[in-house]
C-alpha positions as CSV (number, residue, x, y, z in Angstrom):
1,M,-9.3,-14.7,-41.7
2,T,-11.8,-12.3,-39.9
3,Q,-15.3,-12.6,-41.3
4,P,-17.1,-9.4,-42.1
5,V,-20.3,-8.7,-40.1
6,S,-21.6,-6.2,-42.7
7,P,-20.7,-5.3,-46.3
8,L,-18.7,-2.4,-45.0
9,F,-16.9,-3.3,-41.7
10,S,-15.2,-6.3,-40.4
11,M,-15.2,-7.3,-36.7
12,M,-11.7,-5.9,-36.2
13,E,-12.8,-2.6,-37.8
14,L,-15.8,-2.3,-35.6
15,S,-13.7,-3.0,-32.5
16,T,-11.3,-0.3,-33.6
17,I,-14.2,2.1,-34.1
18,G,-15.5,1.3,-30.6
19,V,-12.1,2.2,-29.0
20,L,-11.9,5.4,-31.0
21,S,-15.4,6.3,-29.9
22,L,-14.3,6.0,-26.3
23,V,-11.3,8.1,-27.0
24,W,-13.4,10.8,-28.6
25,L,-15.8,10.8,-25.6
26,I,-13.0,11.1,-23.1
27,G,-11.4,13.9,-25.2
28,A,-14.7,15.8,-25.2
29,A,-15.1,15.4,-21.5
30,V,-11.5,16.6,-20.8
31,A,-11.9,19.6,-23.1
32,N,-15.2,20.6,-21.5
33,A,-13.8,20.3,-18.0
34,G,-10.7,22.3,-19.0
35,G,-12.8,25.1,-20.6
36,A,-15.1,25.2,-17.5
37,I,-12.2,25.5,-15.1
38,I,-10.6,28.3,-17.1
39,A,-13.9,30.2,-17.3
40,D,-14.5,30.0,-13.6
41,P,-11.2,29.3,-11.8
42,P,-10.5,29.2,-8.0
43,R,-8.2,32.2,-8.3
44,S,-7.6,32.8,-4.6
45,R,-6.6,29.2,-3.9
46,L,-4.4,29.1,-7.0
47,Q,-2.6,32.3,-6.0
48,A,-2.0,30.9,-2.5
49,L,-0.6,27.7,-4.0
50,D,1.6,29.7,-6.4
51,K,3.0,31.6,-3.5
52,D,3.9,28.3,-1.9
53,G,5.8,27.3,-5.0
54,N,3.3,25.1,-6.7
55,R,4.4,25.2,-10.4
56,A,1.1,23.8,-11.7
57,A,-0.8,26.6,-10.0
58,G,1.5,29.1,-11.5
59,H,1.0,27.6,-15.0
60,V,-2.8,27.8,-14.6
61,L,-2.6,31.5,-13.5
62,R,-0.5,32.3,-16.6
63,L,-3.2,30.6,-18.7
64,L,-5.8,32.8,-17.2
65,K,-4.1,35.9,-18.6
66,T,-5.2,34.7,-22.0
67,A,-8.4,33.0,-20.9
68,D,-10.3,33.8,-24.1
69,A,-7.8,32.0,-26.3
70,T,-7.6,29.0,-24.0
71,I,-11.4,28.7,-23.8
72,T,-11.7,29.0,-27.6
73,S,-9.1,26.2,-28.1
74,T,-10.9,23.9,-25.7
75,L,-14.2,24.6,-27.4
76,I,-12.6,23.6,-30.8
77,I,-11.3,20.3,-29.3
78,K,-14.6,19.7,-27.6
79,S,-16.6,20.2,-30.9
80,V,-14.2,18.0,-32.9
81,C,-14.3,15.2,-30.4
82,Q,-18.1,15.3,-30.1
83,C,-18.6,15.3,-33.9
84,A,-16.1,12.4,-34.3
85,F,-17.9,10.5,-31.5
86,V,-21.3,10.9,-33.1
87,A,-19.9,9.8,-36.5
88,S,-18.0,6.8,-35.1
89,L,-21.3,5.5,-33.5
90,I,-23.6,6.2,-36.4
91,L,-21.5,4.6,-39.1
92,P,-21.2,1.1,-37.7
93,F,-24.8,1.1,-36.3
94,Y,-26.1,2.1,-39.8
95,A,-23.9,-0.6,-41.4
96,V,-25.3,-3.3,-39.2
97,L,-28.9,-2.3,-38.5
98,G,-29.7,0.2,-41.3
99,I,-31.7,3.3,-40.7
100,R,-33.0,2.1,-37.4
101,G,-29.5,1.6,-36.3
102,A,-28.6,5.2,-37.2
103,A,-31.6,6.5,-35.2
104,A,-30.5,4.4,-32.2
105,A,-26.9,5.6,-32.5
106,T,-28.1,9.2,-32.6
107,A,-30.1,8.7,-29.3
108,L,-27.2,6.8,-27.7
109,S,-24.6,9.4,-28.7
110,A,-26.8,12.3,-27.4
111,A,-27.3,10.6,-24.0
112,S,-23.6,9.6,-23.8
113,L,-22.4,13.1,-24.6
114,F,-24.8,14.7,-22.1
115,V,-23.8,12.4,-19.3
116,F,-20.1,11.8,-19.8
117,S,-18.9,14.9,-21.6
118,E,-21.2,17.5,-20.0
119,A,-22.8,16.6,-16.7
120,I,-20.0,14.6,-15.1
121,P,-17.1,16.9,-16.0
122,R,-18.9,20.0,-14.8
123,A,-20.0,18.3,-11.6
124,L,-16.3,17.4,-11.0
125,V,-15.3,21.0,-11.6
126,R,-17.8,22.3,-9.2
127,Q,-16.9,19.8,-6.4
128,Y,-13.1,19.7,-6.9
129,P,-12.2,23.1,-8.6
130,E,-8.7,23.2,-7.2
131,Q,-7.7,19.7,-8.1
132,M,-9.3,19.9,-11.5
133,A,-7.5,23.1,-12.3
134,L,-4.1,21.7,-11.3
135,A,-4.8,18.4,-13.2
136,L,-6.1,20.0,-16.4
137,G,-3.9,23.1,-16.6
138,T,-1.1,21.5,-18.5
139,I,-3.5,19.9,-21.0
140,A,-5.4,23.2,-21.5
141,G,-2.0,24.9,-22.1
142,L,-0.9,22.3,-24.7
143,V,-4.3,22.6,-26.5
144,R,-4.0,26.4,-26.6
145,F,-0.4,26.3,-27.9
146,V,-1.4,23.9,-30.7
147,L,-4.6,25.6,-31.7
148,R,-3.6,29.2,-31.1
149,P,-3.7,30.2,-34.8
150,V,-7.1,28.6,-35.2
151,A,-8.4,30.3,-32.0
152,V,-7.1,33.7,-33.2
153,I,-8.8,33.3,-36.6
154,S,-12.0,32.2,-34.8
155,E,-11.9,35.3,-32.5
156,R,-11.4,37.7,-35.5
157,L,-14.4,36.1,-37.3
158,V,-16.7,36.1,-34.2
159,Q,-16.1,39.6,-32.9
160,P,-17.3,41.5,-36.0
161,M,-20.5,39.4,-36.1
162,M,-21.1,40.1,-32.4
163,R,-20.6,43.8,-32.9
164,A,-23.0,43.8,-35.8
165,F,-25.7,42.4,-33.5
166,G,-24.8,44.6,-30.6
167,L,-23.6,41.7,-28.5
168,V,-20.1,43.0,-27.5
169,R,-19.9,43.4,-23.8
170,Q,-19.1,46.8,-22.4
171,G,-16.5,47.2,-19.6
172,K,-19.1,48.8,-17.3
173,I,-21.4,45.8,-17.7
174,E,-18.6,43.4,-17.0
175,E,-17.7,45.3,-13.9
176,E,-21.2,45.3,-12.6
177,E,-21.6,41.6,-13.2
178,A,-18.2,41.0,-11.4
179,H,-19.5,43.0,-8.4
180,A,-22.8,41.0,-8.4
181,E,-20.9,37.7,-8.5
182,I,-18.7,38.8,-5.5
183,R,-21.8,39.8,-3.6
184,E,-23.5,36.4,-4.3
185,A,-20.3,34.6,-3.2
186,I,-20.2,36.6,0.0
187,D,-23.9,35.9,0.7
188,L,-23.5,32.2,0.0
189,H,-20.6,31.9,2.4
190,H,-22.5,33.9,5.0
191,E,-25.5,31.5,4.7
192,Q,-23.1,28.6,5.1
193,G,-21.6,30.2,8.2
194,S,-18.1,30.8,6.9
195,V,-18.5,34.6,6.8
196,E,-19.7,36.5,9.8
197,A,-22.4,39.2,9.4
198,S,-20.0,42.0,10.3
199,D,-17.5,40.8,7.7
200,R,-20.3,40.5,5.1
201,H,-21.5,44.1,5.7
202,M,-17.9,45.3,5.5
203,L,-17.2,43.6,2.2
204,G,-20.5,44.8,0.8
205,G,-19.7,48.3,2.0
206,I,-16.5,48.3,-0.1
207,L,-18.5,47.4,-3.2
208,D,-21.1,50.0,-2.4
209,L,-18.4,52.8,-2.7
210,K,-18.7,52.6,-6.5
211,E,-22.5,52.9,-6.4
212,L,-23.1,55.5,-3.7
213,R,-22.8,59.2,-4.2
214,I,-21.7,61.9,-1.7
215,A,-25.3,63.1,-1.5
216,D,-26.3,59.6,0.0
217,V,-24.0,59.8,3.0
218,M,-23.1,63.5,3.5
219,I,-23.9,65.5,6.7
220,H,-26.8,67.7,5.6
221,R,-26.3,71.5,6.0
222,A,-29.1,71.6,8.5
223,N,-26.9,69.5,10.8
224,M,-23.7,71.4,10.2
225,I,-22.0,73.5,12.9
226,M,-20.6,76.7,11.3
227,L,-18.8,79.7,12.9
228,D,-19.4,83.4,12.0
229,A,-16.0,84.8,11.0
230,D,-17.1,88.3,12.0
231,Q,-17.6,87.4,15.7
232,P,-14.8,88.4,18.2
233,A,-12.1,85.9,18.7
234,D,-13.1,85.2,22.3
235,R,-16.7,84.4,21.3
236,L,-15.4,82.1,18.5
237,L,-13.0,80.4,20.9
238,E,-15.9,79.7,23.3
239,R,-18.0,78.0,20.5
240,I,-15.0,76.0,19.3
241,I,-14.3,74.6,22.8
242,M,-18.0,73.5,23.1
243,Q,-17.8,71.5,19.9
244,P,-16.7,67.9,19.6
245,Y,-15.3,68.4,16.1
246,T,-11.7,69.3,15.0
247,R,-12.7,71.1,11.8
248,L,-15.3,73.8,11.5
249,P,-16.4,75.9,8.6
250,L,-16.2,79.7,8.8
251,Y,-18.7,81.9,7.0
252,R,-19.1,85.6,6.5
253,G,-22.4,87.2,6.0
254,E,-24.6,84.3,4.8
255,Q,-23.9,80.7,5.7
256,D,-23.5,79.8,2.0
257,N,-20.5,82.1,1.9
258,I,-17.9,79.8,3.4
259,V,-14.5,81.6,3.7
260,G,-12.4,79.0,5.4
261,I,-12.1,75.7,7.4
262,L,-10.8,76.1,10.9
263,N,-8.7,73.3,12.5
264,T,-8.8,73.4,16.3
265,K,-5.2,72.2,16.4
266,D,-4.2,75.4,14.6
267,I,-6.1,77.4,17.3
268,L,-4.1,75.7,20.0
269,R,-0.8,76.4,18.4
270,A,-1.8,80.1,17.9
271,L,-2.8,80.4,21.5
272,A,0.5,78.9,22.6
273,R,2.4,81.4,20.5
274,A,0.3,84.3,21.8
275,R,0.8,83.0,25.4
276,G,-2.9,82.7,25.9
277,N,-3.8,86.2,24.6
278,V,-7.0,85.4,22.6
279,A,-7.3,89.0,21.4
280,G,-4.0,88.7,19.6
281,I,-5.1,85.8,17.4
282,N,-6.4,86.4,13.8
283,I,-8.9,83.6,13.5
284,L,-9.5,84.1,9.8
285,A,-5.8,83.9,9.0
286,L,-5.7,80.5,10.6
287,A,-8.5,79.1,8.4
288,A,-7.6,76.8,5.5
289,R,-9.0,77.3,2.0
290,P,-12.4,75.5,1.7
291,W,-12.6,72.5,-0.7
292,F,-15.9,72.2,-2.6
293,V,-17.0,68.9,-4.2
294,P,-20.1,68.1,-6.3
295,E,-22.8,66.1,-4.5
296,T,-22.9,63.6,-7.5
297,T,-19.4,62.4,-6.9
298,L,-19.1,58.7,-6.3
299,L,-17.8,57.7,-2.8
300,A,-14.9,55.7,-4.4
301,D,-13.8,58.7,-6.3
302,Q,-14.0,61.0,-3.3
303,L,-12.1,58.5,-1.2
304,R,-9.2,58.6,-3.8
305,A,-9.4,62.4,-3.8
306,F,-9.1,62.5,0.0
307,L,-6.0,60.2,-0.1
308,Q,-4.4,62.2,-3.0
309,R,-5.0,65.6,-1.3
310,R,-4.2,64.2,2.2
311,S,-7.4,65.9,3.4
312,H,-10.2,64.7,5.6
313,F,-12.9,67.3,5.0
314,A,-14.8,68.7,2.0
315,L,-17.9,70.9,1.5
316,V,-20.6,69.6,-0.7
317,V,-22.4,71.7,-3.3
318,D,-25.1,71.1,-5.8
319,E,-25.0,71.9,-9.6
320,Y,-25.8,75.6,-8.8
321,G,-22.9,75.9,-6.3
322,V,-25.3,76.0,-3.3
323,L,-24.0,74.5,-0.1
324,Q,-25.7,71.1,0.6
325,G,-23.6,69.7,3.4
326,L,-20.2,68.3,4.2
327,I,-18.4,65.0,3.7
328,T,-15.4,63.6,5.7
329,L,-13.1,60.7,5.3
330,E,-14.7,59.2,8.4
331,D,-18.2,59.3,6.7
332,I,-16.8,57.2,3.9
333,L,-15.0,54.7,6.2
334,E,-18.2,54.3,8.2
335,E,-19.9,53.0,5.0
336,I,-17.4,50.1,5.1
337,V,-16.9,49.3,8.8
338,G,-20.1,50.7,10.3
339,E,-20.5,53.5,12.8
340,I,-17.3,54.8,14.3
341,R,-17.9,56.4,17.6
342,D,-15.7,57.8,20.4
343,E,-16.3,59.4,23.7
344,H,-16.7,62.9,22.2
345,D,-19.3,61.9,19.6
346,L,-22.8,63.4,20.0
347,P,-25.9,61.3,19.7
348,I,-27.3,61.3,16.1
349,S,-29.1,64.6,15.7
350,G,-32.7,64.6,14.5
351,V,-33.5,61.0,15.7
352,R,-35.4,60.8,18.9
353,P,-36.6,57.3,20.0
354,Q,-39.7,57.3,22.2
355,A,-40.8,55.1,25.1
356,D,-43.7,53.6,23.1
357,G,-41.3,52.2,20.4
358,T,-41.9,54.9,17.9
359,T,-39.2,57.3,16.7
360,Q,-39.5,61.0,15.9
361,V,-37.3,62.0,13.0
362,D,-36.5,65.3,11.5
363,G,-37.2,65.4,7.8
364,W,-33.6,66.2,6.7
365,V,-32.2,63.0,8.4
366,T,-30.7,60.7,5.7
367,I,-32.2,57.2,5.3
368,R,-28.9,55.5,5.5
369,E,-28.1,57.3,8.8
370,L,-31.5,56.4,10.2
371,N,-31.1,52.8,9.1
372,R,-27.7,52.6,10.9
373,A,-29.0,54.2,14.0
374,Q,-32.2,52.1,14.4
375,G,-31.1,48.9,12.6
376,W,-33.8,49.3,10.0
377,S,-33.7,48.6,6.2
378,L,-35.7,51.4,4.7
379,P,-34.9,51.7,0.9
380,D,-32.7,54.6,-0.2
381,E,-32.7,54.0,-4.0
382,H,-35.2,56.8,-4.8
383,A,-34.6,59.3,-2.0
384,T,-31.8,60.5,0.3
385,T,-33.7,61.8,3.3
386,I,-36.6,60.4,5.2
387,A,-38.8,63.3,4.1
388,G,-37.8,62.6,0.5
389,L,-38.9,58.9,0.9
390,V,-42.4,59.9,2.1
391,I,-42.8,62.4,-0.7
392,H,-41.6,59.9,-3.3
393,E,-44.0,57.2,-2.0
394,S,-47.0,59.4,-1.5
395,Q,-46.3,61.4,-4.8
396,S,-47.3,64.5,-2.8
397,I,-46.2,66.9,-0.1
398,P,-48.3,65.6,2.8
399,E,-50.1,67.8,5.4
400,A,-49.4,67.6,9.1
401,G,-51.5,64.8,10.6
402,Q,-51.5,62.5,7.6
403,I,-50.5,58.9,8.1
404,F,-48.9,56.5,5.5
405,S,-47.8,52.9,5.6
406,Y,-44.9,51.8,3.5
407,Y,-42.5,48.8,3.8
408,G,-44.2,47.7,7.0
409,F,-43.6,51.0,8.7
410,K,-46.1,53.7,9.7
411,F,-45.2,57.3,8.9
412,E,-47.1,60.1,10.6
413,I,-46.4,63.7,9.5
414,L,-45.9,65.8,12.7
415,K,-44.9,69.1,11.3
416,R,-44.8,70.8,7.9
417,H,-43.5,74.3,7.0
418,R,-44.5,75.5,3.6
419,H,-43.4,72.8,1.2
420,Q,-41.0,71.2,3.6
421,I,-41.6,68.2,5.9
422,I,-40.1,69.2,9.3
423,A,-40.8,66.2,11.5
424,I,-42.1,62.6,11.2
425,R,-43.2,60.0,13.7
426,I,-42.1,56.5,12.5
427,T,-43.6,53.3,13.9
428,P,-41.6,50.2,13.0
429,P,-43.2,46.8,12.6
430,A,-42.2,45.6,16.1
431,A,-43.9,48.6,17.7
432,M,-47.1,48.2,15.7
433,T,-47.2,44.5,16.7
434,G,-46.9,45.6,20.4
435,Q,-49.6,48.2,20.0
436,Q,-52.0,45.6,18.5
437,A,-51.3,43.1,21.2
438,A,-52.0,45.8,23.9
């Protein structure tokens, strides 16, 4: 007959409790790993395996459609196993050693839970996400199936309390955090050498479309080429031939009064029908109706609008309807893939590199365009044009001859007209270093 080692437990009972403690610890570890892999799964690899016919990967992807319920179920199992593990340690220790045994059991259970049910499972999930997802998917699915009623009740109890404290996440916040996570993943792979710099910029450019507005990338009205609709057809044709663009705005009277958009292909067709008789062409009749868009429109929305309308060209206006510039489909694509140039493109207007390393820039040139042209990284969060950047930083409209230093660059005001900065000389850090060395 087994002799008792304490008034409460026999040796057999203590052995059974020890085995159960191990089971509870393993259960807590598995539940923690399952919840972690569902919260941050390797989706791309699982989707690739699912396409190859891997049934386990398909099962995990189906679980992800109800990730909240699955995570709640694993949390319930984890909590139950951890509580049972702590109780199964404290009871026999207290029975044998008294209050000091209970204290020792508490310390031992805390250390064991941290190492074996928290640290090790999460380390395995980080190092082997694909294998862990495939191995634990079935277990997580079974747990969700069994505890689904409890998980639903738990969600219904938790959500009102979160709303009461203003903790319910908004869709916009979740979207921003998702974009931030994607950017971090791209940057990480770039640092590790698995993503090239060009691909990194392209992927980042796609995400930027939901943050940038038309005003950030449009061609400013000062750089637009427009045609006077009241000029004779032969004079208009001469100007059209001299331009590298296929679409040109037509105005009548003032340049804000745009009456149509002329496509050079339509001019060629009309010339062919008129057998080269320019005088017999009604230029204004060939112009398409202008399309005006607000300067505050997001690039992602404008890209969709271009695709829906099957159009490549739009005029940009401010809140008062005043012409600000133009935006093309190519301008938006360049935000993704970088500068798109062909043999007919003109050099960037308003940017004049000098032999001494400085660059003379017209005030209306956009910061993004200047950064692309010169390979700089001047900030564009608070201003669209280079003149706007200087005004924002100086908190004034500088006089000609004033010099400022911001972000490692030197800005010298070359010309000002009334309240407008006309031209600026910019000295980049590399040029300043060369001047100091000389």
